[in-house]
C-alpha positions in Angstrom: 25.3 146.7 63.2 23.2 143.9 64.4 24.9 140.6 64.2 22.6 137.8 62.7 22.3 134.0 63.0 23.2 131.8 59.7 21.1 129.0 58.8 23.5 126.6 60.2 24.0 128.0 63.5 19.8 127.9 63.9 19.8 123.8 63.3 22.4 123.3 65.6 20.9 124.9 68.5 17.3 123.0 67.7 19.4 119.4 67.5 21.2 120.1 70.2 18.5 120.5 72.8 18.6 117.9 75.5 15.8 115.5 75.5 12.0 115.9 76.7 12.1 112.5 78.0 14.4 110.3 80.1 15.7 107.8 77.4 16.8 105.0 79.6 13.7 105.1 81.7 11.6 104.6 78.6 10.8 101.0 77.9 11.7 99.0 74.6 9.2 98.1 71.6 9.4 94.6 70.2 11.6 95.4 67.7 14.2 97.4 69.5 14.8 94.3 71.9 14.7 91.9 69.0 17.7 94.1 67.7 19.6 95.0 71.1 19.0 91.0 71.6 20.0 89.7 68.4 17.1 87.5 68.0 14.4 87.3 65.5 10.6 88.9 67.6 8.9 85.7 67.4 12.1 84.2 69.6 10.4 87.2 72.0 6.7 85.9 71.8 7.8 82.7 72.4 10.2 83.3 75.7 7.5 85.6 76.8 4.7 82.5 76.4 7.2 80.2 78.2 7.2 82.9 81.3 11.3 83.4 81.0 10.7 87.5 80.3 7.7 89.6 80.8 6.4 92.4 78.8 3.9 95.7 79.6 1.1 96.8 77.2 1.0 100.3 75.6 -2.5 102.2 75.6 -2.4 100.9 72.2 -2.1 97.4 73.2 1.7 96.7 72.0 4.2 95.3 73.8 7.0 97.1 76.0 9.4 95.9 77.5 11.7 97.4 80.4 15.5 97.4 79.7 16.4 94.4 82.3 14.4 92.0 79.9 17.6 92.4 77.8 20.1 91.1 80.4 17.0 88.4 81.1 17.2 87.2 77.4 21.6 87.4 77.7 21.1 84.7 80.6 19.0 82.9 78.8 20.9 82.4 75.7 24.0 82.0 77.7 22.3 79.0 79.6 20.8 77.6 76.2 24.3 77.4 74.4 25.6 76.0 78.2 22.7 72.9 77.8 20.4 74.5 80.6 16.7 73.4 79.7 14.4 75.9 79.3 12.5 75.0 82.5 15.2 75.4 84.6 16.1 78.7 83.2 12.5 79.9 83.8 12.3 78.4 87.5 15.7 80.9 88.4 14.0 84.1 86.2 10.6 83.7 87.6 12.2 84.1 91.3 14.0 87.5 90.5 12.4 90.9 90.3 10.8 91.7 87.2 11.7 95.6 87.0 15.3 94.9 88.2 18.1 93.5 85.7 19.8 90.6 86.5 23.1 91.2 88.4 26.1 89.1 88.7 24.8 87.6 91.7 22.0 86.6 89.9 23.8 85.0 87.7 26.5 83.5 90.2 23.9 81.7 92.1 22.1 80.7 88.7 25.3 78.7 87.7 25.8 77.2 90.8 22.6 75.5 90.8 22.9 74.3 87.2 26.6 73.2 87.6 25.9 69.6 89.1 23.1 68.9 86.6 25.5 70.0 83.9 28.3 67.9 85.6 25.8 64.8 85.5 25.1 65.2 82.2 28.4 65.6 80.7 29.6 62.4 82.4 26.7 60.6 81.1 27.7 61.9 77.5 30.9 61.0 77.7 29.8 57.3 78.6 27.5 57.3 75.9 29.9 58.9 73.0 32.3 56.1 74.5 29.9 52.8 74.4 28.4 54.7 71.2 30.5 52.1 69.1 29.3 49.0 70.3 25.8 49.8 71.2 24.2 51.5 67.8 23.5 48.5 65.6 23.7 45.7 67.7 20.3 44.2 67.9 19.7 43.1 71.2 16.1 42.8 72.8 17.1 42.6 76.3 18.6 46.1 76.5 20.5 45.1 79.8 23.1 47.2 79.5 22.4 50.3 77.0 23.0 53.7 77.8 20.8 54.8 74.7 16.9 53.0 75.5 17.9 51.7 79.2 20.3 53.5 81.2 20.6 52.1 84.6 18.8 49.1 83.9 15.9 51.1 84.2 13.7 48.7 82.7 14.1 45.2 84.3 12.1 46.5 87.2 9.1 46.6 84.7 9.3 42.8 84.0 11.0 40.5 81.5 11.5 40.2 77.7 11.8 43.2 74.9 9.9 45.7 77.4 10.6 48.5 75.1 9.3 46.5 72.4 5.7 45.0 73.8 5.3 47.2 76.5 2.3 45.5 78.2 
């Protein structure tokens, strides 16, 4: 007597085949990166135009991203939340190899470089917050000690009078 396969057994064998391509080496489409990174496609295009991320072009001229771009996007998002300007992020990401993902060592170097600037910014914002009530609406024209419009009295070096109102 011959043993035959059922439809379920045949389908199971067909669907259990090993993939013919290495899925980890495959580049990702714009939609796949946007979905994985949790950002709109327009943000990907903006990041690329700003030189923050990179892509390759397929034979059909479609953008394709290496998987390392996912880590770069994560770094961008965290750095932006910390208040790091895009120019500083771009400068650090540009120094990294494009075909590799950002490592924890890379992140440590980036965050160390940004720490001093962030500390300075926090101190300035704290001073501004503490002086805000006495500064806004004062109506002074000399602006000698205004952390909003004339920090460190920089306008005093340009001459006398209301420099912001009459720059000539």
